[in-house]
C-alpha positions as CSV (number, residue, x, y, z in Angstrom):
1,M,0.0,-0.1,0.0
2,K,3.0,2.5,0.8
3,K,4.5,1.7,-2.4
4,V,1.2,2.7,-4.2
5,V,1.0,5.7,-2.2
6,A,4.5,6.7,-3.0
7,L,4.0,6.1,-6.7
8,V,1.1,8.5,-6.5
9,L,2.9,11.2,-4.8
10,V,5.8,11.0,-7.4
11,L,3.3,11.1,-10.3
12,A,1.6,14.2,-8.7
13,M,4.9,16.1,-8.2
14,C,5.8,15.4,-11.9
15,V,2.5,16.7,-13.1
16,A,3.0,19.9,-10.9
17,M,6.4,20.5,-12.4
18,V,5.1,20.2,-15.8
19,A,2.3,22.6,-15.0
20,C,4.9,25.1,-13.6
21,K,7.2,24.9,-16.5
22,T,4.3,25.4,-19.2
23,T,3.2,28.6,-17.3
24,T,6.7,30.1,-17.4
25,P,7.1,32.6,-20.3
26,T,9.5,31.2,-23.0
27,E,12.4,33.5,-23.7
28,S,12.4,34.7,-27.2
29,T,15.6,34.8,-29.4
30,E,14.2,37.7,-31.5
31,P,15.0,41.0,-30.7
32,T,12.6,43.7,-29.4
33,A,11.6,46.6,-31.7
34,A,13.7,48.9,-29.6
35,E,16.7,46.5,-29.8
36,S,16.1,46.3,-33.4
37,A,16.1,50.0,-33.9
38,A,19.2,50.4,-32.0
39,A,21.0,47.6,-34.0
40,D,19.9,49.2,-37.1
41,T,21.2,52.5,-36.0
42,A,24.6,50.9,-35.1
43,V,25.0,49.1,-38.4
44,A,24.1,52.3,-40.3
45,S,26.6,54.2,-38.4
46,E,29.2,51.7,-38.8
47,E,28.5,51.5,-42.5
48,S,28.7,55.3,-42.9
49,A,32.1,55.4,-41.2
50,A,33.2,52.6,-43.3
51,A,32.1,53.9,-46.5
52,E,34.9,55.1,-48.8
53,I,34.6,58.1,-51.1
54,M,34.6,57.1,-54.6
55,P,38.1,57.3,-56.1
56,A,38.6,60.4,-58.5
57,T,41.5,61.6,-60.8
58,A,42.5,65.3,-61.2
59,G,45.0,67.1,-63.4
60,V,46.4,70.4,-62.6
61,C,47.8,72.8,-65.4
62,W,50.0,75.3,-63.5
63,Y,51.2,78.4,-65.5
64,N,54.7,78.1,-64.2
65,F,56.2,75.9,-61.7
66,A,59.2,78.3,-61.2
67,D,56.7,80.8,-59.7
68,T,57.5,80.9,-55.9
69,F,53.6,81.3,-55.1
70,I,52.7,78.6,-57.4
71,S,55.2,76.3,-56.0
72,S,53.7,76.5,-52.7
73,A,50.3,76.1,-53.9
74,R,51.1,73.1,-55.9
75,Q,52.9,71.3,-53.1
76,T,49.9,72.0,-50.7
77,L,47.5,70.5,-53.3
78,E,49.7,67.5,-54.1
79,D,50.0,66.8,-50.4
80,A,46.4,66.8,-49.6
81,A,45.7,64.5,-52.5
82,G,48.5,62.2,-51.6
83,D,47.2,61.9,-48.0
84,S,43.4,61.6,-49.1
85,G,43.5,58.0,-50.0
86,W,40.8,58.8,-52.7
87,L,42.2,61.4,-55.1
88,T,44.9,60.7,-57.7
89,L,46.4,64.0,-58.8
90,S,48.9,64.9,-61.6
91,S,50.4,68.3,-62.2
92,A,51.8,69.8,-65.2
93,D,54.1,72.8,-65.9
94,S,52.9,75.1,-68.6
95,A,56.3,77.0,-68.4
96,F,54.7,80.2,-69.1
97,D,53.5,79.2,-72.6
98,V,50.1,79.2,-73.9
99,P,50.5,76.3,-76.4
100,T,52.1,74.0,-73.8
101,Q,49.2,74.6,-71.5
102,A,46.8,73.7,-74.2
103,N,48.6,70.4,-74.7
104,N,48.6,69.8,-71.2
105,V,44.8,70.3,-71.0
106,N,44.2,68.2,-74.1
107,L,46.4,65.3,-72.4
108,F,44.4,65.4,-69.2
109,L,40.9,65.5,-71.1
110,T,42.2,62.6,-73.1
111,Q,43.1,60.6,-69.8
112,G,39.5,61.2,-68.7
113,V,40.3,63.1,-65.6
114,D,37.3,63.9,-63.3
115,Y,38.7,67.2,-62.4
116,L,40.5,69.6,-64.6
117,L,42.1,72.4,-62.7
118,V,43.5,75.4,-64.6
119,N,45.9,78.1,-63.6
120,N,44.9,79.8,-66.9
121,L,47.4,81.6,-69.1
122,D,45.0,82.1,-72.1
123,T,42.3,84.2,-70.5
124,A,40.8,85.0,-74.0
125,G,40.1,81.4,-74.3
126,T,38.1,80.7,-71.2
127,A,35.0,79.7,-73.1
128,N,37.0,77.3,-75.1
129,L,38.3,75.6,-72.2
130,I,34.8,75.4,-70.5
131,Q,33.4,73.9,-73.8
132,Q,36.2,71.3,-74.0
133,A,35.3,70.4,-70.4
134,K,31.8,70.1,-71.0
135,D,32.2,67.9,-74.1
136,A,34.4,65.6,-71.8
137,G,32.1,65.6,-69.1
138,T,34.8,66.8,-66.7
139,T,34.4,69.4,-63.8
140,I,36.8,72.4,-64.7
141,I,38.2,74.7,-61.7
142,F,39.9,77.8,-62.6
143,L,42.6,78.7,-60.1
144,N,44.4,82.0,-59.3
145,T,43.5,83.5,-62.8
146,N,40.8,85.7,-64.3
147,T,37.3,84.7,-63.3
148,P,35.0,83.4,-66.1
149,T,32.4,85.7,-66.9
150,D,28.8,85.2,-65.9
151,E,27.9,84.1,-69.5
152,E,30.8,81.7,-69.4
153,F,29.7,80.2,-66.1
154,A,26.3,79.7,-67.8
155,M,27.7,77.4,-70.4
156,Y,28.3,74.6,-68.0
157,D,27.1,73.7,-64.5
158,N,30.4,72.3,-63.6
159,V,32.4,75.3,-63.7
160,W,34.3,76.6,-60.5
161,F,36.7,79.5,-59.6
162,I,39.1,80.1,-56.8
163,S,41.3,83.1,-56.6
164,S,42.0,86.1,-54.3
165,L,40.4,89.3,-54.2
166,A,42.9,91.5,-56.3
167,D,41.4,94.8,-55.5
168,Q,42.2,94.2,-51.8
169,S,45.9,93.6,-52.6
170,G,46.3,96.7,-54.5
171,T,44.6,98.9,-51.9
172,I,47.0,97.5,-49.1
173,M,50.0,98.3,-51.2
174,G,48.6,101.8,-51.7
175,D,47.7,102.2,-48.1
176,Y,51.4,101.2,-47.1
177,V,52.9,104.0,-49.4
178,A,50.5,106.6,-48.6
179,K,51.3,106.4,-44.9
180,Y,55.1,106.3,-45.5
181,W,54.8,109.4,-47.7
182,Q,52.7,111.1,-45.0
183,D,55.1,110.0,-42.2
184,H,58.3,110.9,-44.1
185,P,58.5,114.4,-45.2
186,D,61.7,113.6,-46.9
187,A,60.1,111.0,-49.1
188,D,59.8,113.6,-52.0
189,R,63.4,113.2,-53.1
190,N,63.2,115.7,-55.9
191,G,60.9,118.1,-54.2
192,N,58.3,118.2,-57.1
193,G,55.3,117.8,-54.5
194,M,54.4,114.5,-56.5
195,L,55.0,110.9,-55.6
196,D,57.3,109.6,-58.5
197,Y,56.7,105.9,-58.7
198,V,57.6,102.9,-60.7
199,M,55.0,100.2,-61.4
200,L,56.1,96.6,-62.3
201,I,53.1,94.7,-63.4
202,G,53.0,90.8,-64.0
203,F,50.8,90.2,-67.4
204,E,48.9,93.0,-69.0
205,W,45.9,90.4,-69.5
206,H,45.9,89.3,-66.0
207,Y,43.1,90.9,-64.0
208,D,44.9,90.5,-60.8
209,S,48.0,92.4,-62.0
210,T,46.2,95.2,-63.5
211,A,43.9,95.5,-60.3
212,R,46.7,95.8,-58.2
213,R,48.3,98.4,-60.4
214,D,45.1,100.3,-60.5
215,Y,43.8,100.1,-56.9
216,S,47.2,100.9,-55.5
217,I,47.4,104.2,-57.1
218,K,43.9,104.9,-56.3
219,A,44.6,104.4,-52.5
220,V,47.5,106.6,-52.7
221,E,45.4,109.5,-54.4
222,D,42.5,108.8,-52.1
223,A,44.8,109.8,-49.4
224,G,45.2,113.3,-50.9
225,I,48.6,112.7,-52.5
226,T,49.5,113.6,-56.2
227,T,51.1,110.7,-58.1
228,N,53.5,110.6,-61.2
229,K,54.2,107.6,-63.2
230,V,57.8,107.6,-63.8
231,Y,58.0,104.1,-65.5
232,E,55.6,101.1,-65.8
233,A,57.0,97.7,-67.2
234,V,55.6,94.3,-67.7
235,C,57.9,91.9,-65.9
236,N,55.8,88.6,-66.2
237,Y,56.0,88.0,-62.2
238,S,59.8,87.4,-62.8
239,R,62.4,88.3,-60.4
240,A,65.1,88.5,-63.1
241,D,62.8,90.5,-65.5
242,A,62.2,93.1,-62.8
243,M,65.9,93.3,-61.8
244,N,66.9,93.9,-65.5
245,T,64.0,96.6,-65.7
246,M,65.1,98.5,-62.5
247,Q,68.7,98.5,-63.5
248,S,67.7,100.2,-66.8
249,I,65.3,102.8,-65.0
250,L,68.1,103.6,-62.4
251,T,70.3,104.4,-65.2
252,S,68.2,107.1,-66.5
253,N,65.8,108.2,-63.9
254,A,67.4,107.3,-60.4
255,D,66.7,110.8,-58.9
256,D,62.8,110.5,-59.8
257,V,62.0,107.2,-58.2
258,E,60.4,107.6,-54.9
259,A,58.4,104.4,-54.7
260,V,58.1,100.9,-56.3
261,F,54.8,99.2,-56.6
262,A,55.2,95.5,-57.6
263,A,52.5,92.8,-58.4
264,N,54.3,90.1,-56.5
265,D,57.2,89.6,-54.2
266,D,59.4,88.1,-56.8
267,M,59.4,91.3,-58.8
268,A,60.0,93.4,-55.7
269,L,62.8,91.4,-54.8
270,G,64.3,91.7,-58.4
271,A,63.9,95.4,-58.1
272,I,65.4,95.5,-54.7
273,E,68.6,93.6,-56.0
274,A,69.0,96.2,-58.6
275,M,68.6,99.0,-56.1
276,K,71.1,97.4,-53.7
277,A,73.6,97.0,-56.6
278,A,73.3,100.7,-57.2
279,G,74.1,101.5,-53.6
280,W,70.5,102.0,-52.3
281,F,69.4,100.9,-48.7
282,D,72.9,101.2,-47.5
283,D,73.9,103.7,-44.9
284,D,74.9,106.6,-47.6
285,G,72.4,105.5,-50.3
286,P,68.6,106.4,-50.8
287,S,65.9,104.3,-49.2
288,I,62.4,104.3,-50.7
289,P,59.2,102.4,-50.1
290,V,58.8,99.2,-52.1
291,V,55.4,97.2,-51.8
292,S,54.3,94.0,-53.3
293,V,51.8,91.2,-52.9
294,D,52.2,87.5,-51.8
295,A,54.2,87.5,-48.7
296,T,56.1,84.5,-49.6
297,A,59.1,83.4,-47.3
298,V,61.8,85.2,-49.2
299,G,59.4,88.4,-49.4
300,C,59.2,88.2,-45.4
301,E,62.9,88.1,-45.2
302,A,62.9,91.4,-47.0
303,L,60.4,92.8,-44.8
304,A,62.8,91.8,-41.7
305,E,65.7,93.3,-43.5
306,G,63.9,96.5,-44.0
307,T,64.0,96.8,-47.7
308,L,60.4,95.6,-48.4
309,L,58.1,98.0,-46.8
310,G,54.8,96.0,-47.0
311,T,53.3,93.0,-48.9
312,A,49.6,91.6,-49.1
313,L,49.3,87.9,-47.9
314,N,48.1,85.8,-50.8
315,N,48.2,82.4,-49.1
316,P,49.2,79.6,-51.4
317,V,48.4,77.1,-48.7
318,T,44.8,78.5,-48.6
319,L,44.6,78.2,-52.6
320,G,45.8,74.6,-52.5
321,S,43.7,73.7,-49.6
322,L,40.5,75.3,-50.8
323,A,41.1,73.6,-54.2
324,Y,41.3,70.1,-52.6
325,R,38.4,70.9,-50.3
326,L,36.4,72.0,-53.2
327,M,36.8,68.6,-55.0
328,Y,36.1,66.9,-51.7
329,C,32.7,68.6,-51.4
330,L,32.0,67.7,-55.1
331,Q,32.9,64.2,-54.9
332,N,30.7,63.7,-51.8
333,G,27.8,65.6,-53.1
334,L,28.0,68.4,-50.5
335,E,26.9,71.9,-50.9
336,V,29.9,74.1,-51.6
337,N,29.6,76.7,-48.7
338,A,32.0,77.9,-46.0
339,E,30.8,75.3,-43.6
340,N,31.5,72.3,-45.8
341,L,34.7,73.6,-47.2
342,D,35.8,73.7,-43.7
343,Y,39.1,75.8,-43.9
344,N,40.2,78.2,-41.4
345,A,41.1,81.2,-43.4
346,G,39.4,84.2,-44.8
347,F,37.3,83.7,-47.8
348,K,33.8,83.9,-49.1
349,V,31.7,81.8,-51.5
350,E,29.7,83.6,-54.3
351,G,27.8,81.0,-56.4
352,H,30.6,78.9,-58.1
353,R,33.2,81.8,-57.3
354,I,35.4,81.3,-54.1
355,W,37.2,84.6,-53.2
356,I,40.2,84.3,-50.7
357,D,40.9,87.5,-48.5
358,Y,44.3,89.2,-48.6
359,I,46.2,90.3,-45.2
360,P,48.4,93.2,-44.9
361,I,51.9,92.0,-43.8
362,D,55.0,94.3,-42.7
363,A,57.8,94.0,-40.3
364,S,55.5,94.3,-37.4
365,N,53.4,91.2,-38.0
366,I,55.5,88.7,-40.2
367,A,54.4,86.0,-38.0
368,D,50.9,86.3,-39.4
369,A,52.4,85.2,-42.7
370,K,53.6,81.7,-41.6
371,Y,51.9,79.0,-43.5
């Protein structure tokens, strides 16, 4: 009898255990809605972080590798492309020759580059360059040259332009000379009551060069100073050309030179070399204001030396960096604005034009020209 009772008790316990187990909620292996959403977000974030920029190619046609400013801008752009992991970039030297630059353009377009960057020598042929890029389906970016007209921009959606505000640089040069003239009564070397000056321009067809000429003299005259142009020469942004030109001027007009305006540092340094050779800037020789544009390393050395009065910083690193950032934005489908260009320097975006600000540099703030 005890065995029967025991058997019944065991059976009852088993039933109770089964009943308890069946009433316990089964743990699901499927994620909840909240867990699914969190997981999807994490995956999307990881995919976004891991996503690579589509590779692209770019060809850059510089007007002249030998130009100090261009050399720095070129190096900056090449370094940025080399570090990017997505942009393969090639640079070509036009050696200050329009046919050579045209051949370089044709070569890059034949290679099928995604971006064609042109430091344009043939400003009369801008429309033709745009048409070539349009026919090839290539984005074209004009660098440090004359801006395309509104009509030329309208020819093709993928036309861009990056350069500095040349008017600013001219005004900066003029302001430096005007202040010097006002602070130094003996600056009127020949006593004629006028500021007698030499103007060294880069290229006659280059807007930046002519704007620097026009706005520098305007700033001087706006300060109430009467000016007299002793000599104006096209020196092709070349130090050697400027030196030869200045030697010739000093041979015939040395007593009438009271200031030198140069459209870039290289030409200013060439003029200074000629004046030094003639005994200027030493203890016994005359010393006059020489002003220029770019604030290159060698230009800043002349500022520290005291032979260059002032220059306008045209930062080549900013030019090269913004060229890279522009291609980055276009490649990623980002709106081209100051926020997305994401570069800590003075510039503004006006449609497809990107304008870089100039900064006055003299002996008192040479450190601001470091780049």
